[in-house]
C-alpha positions as CSV (number, residue, x, y, z in Angstrom):
1,M,-0.5,-9.3,9.1
2,L,-0.5,-12.1,6.6
3,E,1.7,-15.2,6.6
4,K,2.3,-17.2,3.5
5,T,1.2,-20.8,4.0
6,T,0.3,-24.0,2.1
7,T,-2.7,-25.0,4.3
8,A,-6.1,-25.4,2.7
9,A,-7.8,-23.3,5.4
10,A,-6.3,-20.0,4.3
11,T,-7.4,-17.2,2.0
12,T,-6.3,-17.4,-1.6
13,A,-4.8,-14.3,-3.2
14,A,-5.0,-13.5,-7.0
15,S,-1.4,-14.8,-7.5
16,G,-2.5,-18.3,-6.2
17,S,-0.6,-18.0,-3.0
18,T,-2.4,-18.6,0.2
19,Y,-2.2,-16.6,3.4
20,N,-3.2,-17.0,7.1
21,V,-4.1,-13.9,9.1
22,L,-1.7,-13.4,12.0
23,T,-2.1,-11.2,15.0
24,V,0.6,-8.6,15.5
25,T,1.4,-8.3,19.2
26,A,4.8,-6.5,19.2
27,D,5.7,-2.9,18.5
28,I,7.0,-3.2,15.0
29,A,6.5,0.2,13.6
30,K,9.4,2.1,12.1
31,L,9.9,5.4,10.4
32,D,11.1,5.1,6.8
33,T,14.4,6.6,7.9
34,E,14.9,3.8,10.4
35,V,14.5,0.9,8.0
36,T,17.8,-0.8,7.2
37,A,18.9,-3.0,4.3
38,T,18.8,-6.0,6.7
39,D,15.1,-5.1,7.5
40,K,14.3,-5.0,3.8
41,A,16.0,-8.4,3.2
42,N,14.3,-10.1,6.1
43,S,10.9,-8.5,6.6
44,D,7.5,-8.0,5.0
45,F,6.2,-4.5,5.1
46,V,3.1,-2.4,5.4
47,V,4.2,1.1,4.2
48,V,1.9,4.0,5.0
49,G,2.3,7.4,3.4
50,G,2.9,8.7,-0.1
51,P,6.1,9.1,-2.0
52,C,6.4,12.8,-1.1
53,V,6.8,12.0,2.6
54,N,7.9,8.4,2.7
55,K,11.2,7.1,1.1
56,L,10.0,3.5,1.1
57,A,6.8,4.5,-0.7
58,A,8.8,6.3,-3.4
59,E,11.1,3.3,-3.8
60,L,8.1,0.9,-4.1
61,L,6.6,3.2,-6.8
62,G,9.8,3.6,-8.7
63,K,10.0,7.4,-8.0
64,T,12.8,9.6,-6.7
65,Y,12.2,10.7,-3.2
66,P,10.6,13.1,-2.6
67,A,8.1,12.5,-5.4
68,C,5.6,15.4,-4.8
69,A,3.0,17.1,-6.9
70,D,0.9,20.1,-6.1
71,E,-2.5,21.2,-7.2
72,T,-1.0,22.1,-10.7
73,A,-1.4,18.4,-11.4
74,T,-4.8,18.8,-13.1
75,T,-5.4,15.2,-14.2
76,D,-4.9,11.7,-12.9
77,A,-2.3,11.1,-15.6
78,D,-0.2,14.1,-14.5
79,A,-0.5,13.0,-10.9
80,L,0.5,9.5,-11.7
81,T,3.5,10.6,-13.7
82,K,4.7,12.7,-10.8
83,T,3.9,10.6,-7.8
84,G,2.4,7.2,-8.8
85,I,-0.8,8.2,-6.9
86,P,-4.0,9.3,-8.6
87,K,-5.2,12.8,-7.7
88,N,-7.7,13.1,-4.9
89,A,-7.5,9.4,-4.1
90,A,-5.3,6.7,-2.5
91,I,-4.0,3.3,-3.5
92,V,-3.5,0.1,-1.6
93,K,-1.0,-2.0,-3.6
94,V,0.7,-5.3,-3.0
95,F,4.4,-5.7,-4.1
96,A,5.7,-9.2,-4.2
97,D,9.5,-9.6,-4.1
98,K,10.1,-5.8,-4.4
99,F,12.7,-5.5,-1.5
100,A,13.7,-9.1,-1.3
101,T,12.7,-12.5,-2.8
102,G,9.9,-14.1,-0.9
103,K,9.0,-10.8,0.9
104,T,5.9,-8.7,0.4
105,A,5.3,-5.0,0.8
106,V,1.8,-3.5,1.0
107,L,1.6,0.2,0.3
108,I,-1.2,2.4,1.6
109,A,-0.6,5.9,0.0
110,G,-2.8,8.8,-0.9
111,W,-2.6,12.0,-2.8
112,R,-3.1,13.9,0.4
113,A,-2.8,12.8,4.0
114,S,-6.6,12.6,4.2
115,D,-6.6,10.2,1.2
116,T,-4.0,8.0,2.9
117,D,-6.1,8.1,6.1
118,L,-9.2,7.0,4.1
119,A,-7.4,4.1,2.6
120,A,-5.8,3.0,5.9
121,N,-9.3,3.1,7.5
122,A,-10.7,1.0,4.6
123,V,-8.0,-1.6,5.3
124,Q,-8.5,-1.5,9.0
125,Q,-12.3,-1.8,8.7
126,D,-11.9,-4.7,6.2
127,K,-13.6,-2.8,3.3
128,L,-11.2,-4.5,0.9
129,A,-12.6,-8.0,1.8
130,G,-13.2,-10.0,-1.4
131,K,-10.9,-7.9,-3.6
132,T,-8.5,-10.0,-5.6
133,D,-6.7,-7.1,-7.3
134,M,-3.1,-6.6,-6.5
135,A,-3.9,-2.8,-6.4
136,V,-7.0,-0.9,-5.6
137,K,-7.9,2.8,-5.7
138,V,-9.8,4.3,-2.8
139,S,-11.6,7.6,-3.1
140,G,-14.2,9.6,-1.3
141,T,-14.4,11.4,2.0
142,D,-15.8,8.7,4.3
143,V,-14.9,5.1,4.6
144,A,-18.6,4.0,4.7
145,T,-19.2,5.5,1.3
146,A,-15.8,5.3,-0.3
147,T,-15.4,4.1,-3.8
148,I,-13.0,1.1,-4.0
149,G,-12.0,-0.4,-7.4
150,A,-9.2,-1.9,-9.3
151,F,-6.1,0.2,-9.9
152,S,-3.5,-0.4,-12.6
């Protein structure tokens, strides 16, 4: 978990803000259906899952829930139009002030569950270290050999 700070010993993000890494010690997980307006106003979020299965993901991506596409989406452009997620890949994207001013949401969402899992593992295993993009695309079948690059 990241905490916004003004200390010089923190990591600088692309936006110029600095962050300290915090250890999460409490059970803070909630289903998308359990999140309240108060939660959105007062909390930072890590949202896991795509807009077809997660209402918060759909909201972050500006899609109407459920935003699903099937294998008839033959191109990334078609997939992006329908879901906001590239076909056969996942995204990790930072949204500043999306739910409330001063609050941040990080979305980890894939085209399929396996793509979401790959991106979540990339985050967990620190494979995004050194990336300064506010959004990255993660693709592949194994975190050790995954392709990770800027996403817009």
